[in-house]
N, C-alpha and C positions, 0 to 999 in steps of 0.2 A: 503496498499500499504505501510505502513510501516514494515508490517511484511513481506513483500516479496523482501525487501530489501536482496541482495544476497552477504555474505561475501564471502573472499578469503582473509586470513589474511595469507599472505607471509612472512610478518617478524615477525610474532610470530611462522610461523610453522616451518621454514627455518634458524633461526639464535639463538642460544642458551639465555636462558631467567639466570637472577636471581636466586637461588634457595630458598635464604630468600624469603618468601613471607610476613615476617612483614610489616607492613607500618612502618617502622622508619628510621631515617633519620642518612644515615650511607653510606661508599665509597661504590660502585658496583665494584667485580674483576669479570672477566671472562665473562661478562653476556652482550647484548646489549640492553637487557630492564629488567625494573622490573614489573611483576604483581602484577596490582593495581586497585581496584574500585575508581569509585568516591563517593564524600561523597554525600549525600543527604541534601535536603536542602527545607526547611519548606513549599515555595510558590513561585513554580516555574510560571511563566508567561509572554508569549510569546510577545517580546516587535517590532523585526520586523524579517522578511528574505527576501534571495533573490528568488525572482521567477525564473530569469536564472540558479541559482546555482541547485534550487531543483527539477526545471524542468531537468535536467540534472541527476540527480537521480531518474526521476519517479515518481517525489512525486508531486503532485496535492494542489490548494491550499486549498480545506478541510482537506488533511493531514497535512498539516502545519498548519493548523488554530484550530489542532483539541486537546482535552485534551491532548491526548498521547502523541504528538509533544514534547509537553513541559514539560513534564514527562521524556523524553528518553533524552532530548539536555541541562535538568539542570543535568541529573547524577543518575536520581530516580530509572530510571530504564532501565533496557537490552533488547536487541533484540536479539532474537536468532541467531548468528552465531558470535556477537561481542565477543571479548575477550582482556579488557581493560589493557594498560600497559602505560608506561612511559620509554621512552628511556635514554639511557645512553649514554652522550658523551659530552667533554670539550670543552676550547677555548682559545683563546687571547683575553682580553676584555681590550680595548685602548694602546695595546701591547705589554699588558705584558701577559706573562702565566696565568690561574687562575684556573685548573688543574680541575678535577670534575667538571661540572657543570649539566646537564641533564634537564629534566623534568622536572621542582620544582612548575610549575602548571598547565601544559599540560597533558591531559592522552587523546590517542590517544583509538578510541570505535575500530576500527579495519576498513580493506580496503572494500569498494565496490566497485564490478563490476557492471558496466547499460549495458543497453539492446546492448548498443555499442560497450563492450567492455574496455570502459576507466573504470582505477583505480583509486577511490578516497579513501586517509585515510582520518577517520572524527577523528576530536579530536578537547578533549571541554577543553578552555583556562578559567580556574578558576574555576575547578572543585573538591577541596581538595587539602590538604596537599600530598606528595610521598616520597617515599625514597629520593629526588633529591630536595627536599623543603629547605633544611639545616634549616634558621633561622626562613622562611617562613612560611603563614600558608595557600597557595595554594590556596586563592581565588583572585577574581580579585572585581574592583570596575567599576560600571557603565560606568565612564569618560573614561577610559582604553579599555574597550571593547567596549564601541562605536564607539568612533577612530577606531580600528581593525575592525570591523563591517565594517565601511562606507568608510574607506580607501583602503579594499582591495576588496570592487567592485570599488571602484573610478579607482584603478588602472591597474583593468581586462577592463572596458569599455576604459580608454584610449589607448590600448593598448600595456601592459607593462606586462613582464612576472611574474605573481605574485598567492600568496595560494590565495584560496576564502574564502567567509563567507558564512557558510547555512544562520545562524541564529544567533539572540542575545535573549537570555531569563535573564529576571531577577527572581532574588532567594527570595526575600521575608525577607532577614536577610542583618543584616549590616557589614560592613570590616570595621576595625580600619586602617587609611593610616595617614603617615606626606605628604604631599603632598609634602613640599615645603622644606623636612629634618633642620626644624626647631626646633624639639623638642614640636609641638603643633600638634601633631596626632587628626584627626576627626573621628566620623563614621561616614563614606559615604555608601549606597546603593550598594549592589553586585552584581553580573551578569554574565552570561556565555555566551560566542561565541563558537561557534560551528566551524572552520576554517575547508575546505577542501584542499586535495591536494595529488597527484599522490605519490609523497614523500615528508616525513617529514629531512629527511638525511640530515646534516649538514657537513660542513669539520670539525665542531670540534668531531665528532663520530669515524672520522679517526684519529685526533692527539690525539686524548686521549687514544685509543690503543697502538700508535708509540711510545707516552711518555711512556708507562707501559711496553713496551717489548715483548707486546701479541702479539707475530706475526702471531699464527697461527689463531687466533679469526680476525683479520688486514685482511688478505688475501680472509678469508671468508666471510668478509661484504664487501669488495672490489669485489670477486665472485658474492655473492647475490644483488648487487647496479648493476653491469654490466647487470647481467640476466634478472634482474627485471624490470630496467629504462632505461638500453641500449640496448637491446636485438639486434639491428641492427646490432654495433658492432663485435658480433661472440661469442663463447664461451671464456670464459678469459685463459688468456696466456699473459708473460710479453711484445709482443707488444702490446693486446689487451689494457694491462693497460694504455699505453702511447698515445693510442686512443682517451681512455676514459677520461684523463686526459686533453688530448688535446682538447676535446670537452666541458668538463667545464668550462677549459679557454675561448673558446670562446662564452661559452653562459652567464659566465661572463661581457664579453666585452659588449655583445650584450645587457645585464641588465643596465650596464652602460651608456651608451649612451641615451637611454631611459630616464634615472634619469636627464641626462642633458639636453633631449631635452624639457621635461617640468618643469623642475624647480624642481625637486623635490629631498630630501634629509632626508634620511632615519636617519641618528641621531645615531645609535648604529649599525655600520657596523663590529662586532667584530665578527671574523673568528665563535663563536658557531651560527652567525644570517646571515650564506652566504647557501645558497641552492646548492645542490650538482647539482640540475637539472637549477640555475640559474633564479630561484624565488625570487620575493621581499617575505621578512618573517622576524614576528616579528615586527608588528608595534606597536612601541613603541612613543619615542619622536621624530617622525617625522614632517616636515610640509613642507610646499612648497614655493619658494621665493616670497613674494608681493612684494617690490622692491628688483632689482639684485645688491644683495652684494653675492661674490665669497667666503667672509668670514662666511655667516652665517650658523650656525650650531642652531639646534632647542633643543637643550639637555644641560638644565644647569649643568648635569656632566660634558659637553666639552667646558664650556665655558672656562678656562682658555687656555688649549691646543689646541683646534678648529682641533682635530685631524679628525674630521668626517665632517669638515665642507665641504660647496656645492663643491667647487674647488679641494678638495682633494680627493674625493671619486674614481678617477677611481686609484688615486696610492696606494687608500687604498686595492681597490680591487686586485690587483697587487699582494702588502706584502700578503693580506689572501691568495693567492693562491701560494706563494711562502712558507710560510708554511705547508699548504695542500702535497705541492712537498716534501718537507723534512720529512714529513711525511711517504711518498711513497718509499723514498730509504730505510726504512726498509723491503720492499719485493724484494730487491736488485737491484732494478732498479740504471741505472747509474744516475747519475747527469747530466753529460752533455746530456743524452737524455731526461731527466727532464726539464734541463734547457732548450732545444731548444724547447720542449713543452709549455712551460711557454710563449715563445716570441709566440705562437698562440694569446694570449691576445693583443698586444701590434697590430700585424697583425690585428687582426679584429679589434680595435680601429681604427688604421690608414684607415683601408677600408672602416668603417661605420659612424665614427663620419664627418670628411668632407663632405661627401654627404647629410649625416641628415641635417648638419646645412647650404648645402644652398639650401636643400629642403623650408627650413623654410623661406631662406631669397626669396621664387620662383626664384630661377637661374637653370639654367641648372646642370648635373655633369658631361654629359661629354664635354669639352670644348677645345679649343686651348689654348695652352701654356700661351700665354698672357691672354687670359680671364679668366684660372685659377689664375694667379696672381690677377688679380684684383679682382677677387671673394675672395680670402684669405687676401689681404687687406682691402675689405667691412666685410670679417668675424671679423678680430682683431680689427679694431675700433672700430666695432658697440659693440664688450665685452665690450671696454676700456668707449665710451662714454655711455653703460647703467650704468656703476658703476660710472659716474662720476656725475651724479643728480640721485635724488632715483626715480627711474622706472619701474615700472610695467613691468614685464615679460611679465606675459601671456598678459596683454591687448596690452603692444607695438606692438609684433608680433602679434597680431589677426588685431591689428589697418594698420599694415604694410601690410596685402594684397591686401586690398583696396585704398591703397594711390594713389593720382592719380598721373598718369604719363605724362600729360600734362598740368603742374600748368603754371600760364601766367607768363612771364619773368619780369614783373613789379610789381609782389609781393616784398615785403619785407623778410627779413632771417626769422623773429616772424611769419609773416603769412606763410611763407613757412612749419611750423611745425603745423599748426592748426591743421591737420587731427589727429595728434599723441599727444594732447596734453591730452588727456582723460587719458592715461598711467603717467603722471607724478603728482606726490603727491604735489607737489609746482609747478602747472602751473602758475600759475601766475607771482612767482619772477624766474622764468630761469636766470640764470645769461647770458651778453652778448659771454662772447667768448666761452659759451657752446654753445648757438644759433649760434653762427657764424659757427664753427666747425660740428656741427649738421646737418646744411643747407647744406654745403658744401659736408657732407658726403649721403645728399638725392639725391645732383645732380650726384653724381658719381653713386649712387645704383640703380637709375630712367633712366639713360645711359644704365647699364650693362644689367637690364630687357627688355627696348626696343630694345635692337642691338639682342634679343633672336628670333626677330621675331614672337612669339607664341602671341597666343592671349590671354590679358588681362585675358579672362574666365579660360582658363587653368591654368594660373599661381595661379590666385586666389583659382581654385580648389586644387591644389598641396598643397598649402599654408594652407590652411584650415583643409586639412587633418592632416599635421605636427603640426599644435598649435593650443591647444585645447582655444573653446573660455570659459570653464568652468573647474575650476581644485578644488580640497576639500583646501579649506584655513581654517588654525585653527582658526581663529573665526566664522565660519560656521559649526563648529563641535561644537564648544563651545557653542554657540546659541543650538543649537540641545540636548546636553547635559543636562542644564540647565532646557532646558522646559522638557524631558524627566524624569529630580528628580522632575518635580512639576505634573508630571503624560500625560505632554501634550505631542505627538508622532508624533503632525501636521509638525513638522521641520523636525524630520527624516524621514518620509516619501516624504516630499518633494523635500528634497536633496537626498533620494536614482533613485529617479525618476530624479529628475535631473543628474544625475551622470551616468545616463546609456545613455545621451547622449553628451556626453560630446567638441565637435566638430561642434554642430549644431550653426546654426545661431541664433536659437531661444533664447539663453542665451544672444546673443548680448545686450548689454546695461541694463540687468535686474540687479534686488539688490545682486544676486547669483553672476554674473559678472563680478564686480564693483571693485574698489580696497580698500583696508583693510581700514577700516573704524580708525581717529582717536584714540578714543576710545579704540580699539582693541591695538593698537601699542604695549605697555607694559603690558596691562592687561594677568595676571594667564591665561593660557590654550589658547589663545591667539597668543603668540610670540613664546618666550620658556618654554618649558617644563622639567618636572623632569621624572626621569625612575619608580618612586612612579606609583604602580598602583594595 
């Protein structure tokens, strides 16, 4: 079945290539990509694959477990129809223009069109150097590849727009990395993840061409993107450009609403890591909120400025859209029209974020003005309370679904909190002022839920559909990585299976859906992470 994969490589066919076919680090002008072959590895071995993604491509378990599969997705062999390339793009990193970046260790093999007509670009990450590798070796280590593989699939099953992961392959070779940037580089096992998406085009693809005033190519890329990825908008023209950008803004807002819903922090929302399709792309130092901390960033490189902290993600996404809009002014689009299109981000946010929070609380999204004011207070007060003491966001919202709405009146304030205590990291020592305030919130909250006159079962179902019982906590990934480095893939398989049903009640109370253990609070790989991979 591998040989039967049907490739239709429109990106390569319809956009100009780098005329220089040498795989040397350089500035690339007048091209959207460079032809480059993956660098073969010595001993490729399949570590894991996504059954769902394989099925989407028409591949069976036998296909994926065949020796040929590991050879192809380690970059050792090309299938008929594959045309490998690395894309050229730039971007703003931590708010500053970084110039040309490009696929420094990602090589796209081609675009598969499956039997349903879906287009999936297959891309190897860690398959060797490209003209955009700068001082890097183009390789990736097992820990970063495992993190991307697992998180891609976790996000998909959470219902969050994302690139997917087809498989994870060990290379049999070591890679030298300075994980902590402290001058103590070590050899680590190498790996390659094959990720898949309808498109890997980023904001930075357009930014670089605009910065270079390569306006003909910029227009060609915009036209190509609309025709291939947004055909419903019609044939490209200035009016369609604005509709396209508006769609990008709306998709981006929807994506960030999802981030906030589940407590996900991307960690590196540079413009070169922003998908034109509104997908989560490039899983580096990401993390979920263990205890609710709006200022949390999982990225050690962001520890000082905390630009990419949880609470700032909506603002960063808007800032990134403004950079894309500025690039599009080079096509003659009026700033006033683009400003109006940018406002679609705020309009989408305002129409989707508040209802999402109400669904998390089991409250109706259609209500009277007085009910809306009460609901707004409940949301704002709860977010303050969650941050006042160390409270596990995932466990708190999940427990809130089954919080008893008919508690006896003679309970003490501390007893009133008992159904939620598993969400607190210091449940035995909650400050009395906090207990009083949370108990007061619970009274108003239970009253609001009761007054809806909905059956509790309906409210519980709605809340469980918004609030996962299981998220991919960093310490869980780290445990899987450490076991895999010793040849034990059982934790990887266990996680991959569990992450496919993140809203299931079967996870409630399980070790995979528990608070972060104290030993993981400050341990490397379990809290903050570097970009080293």
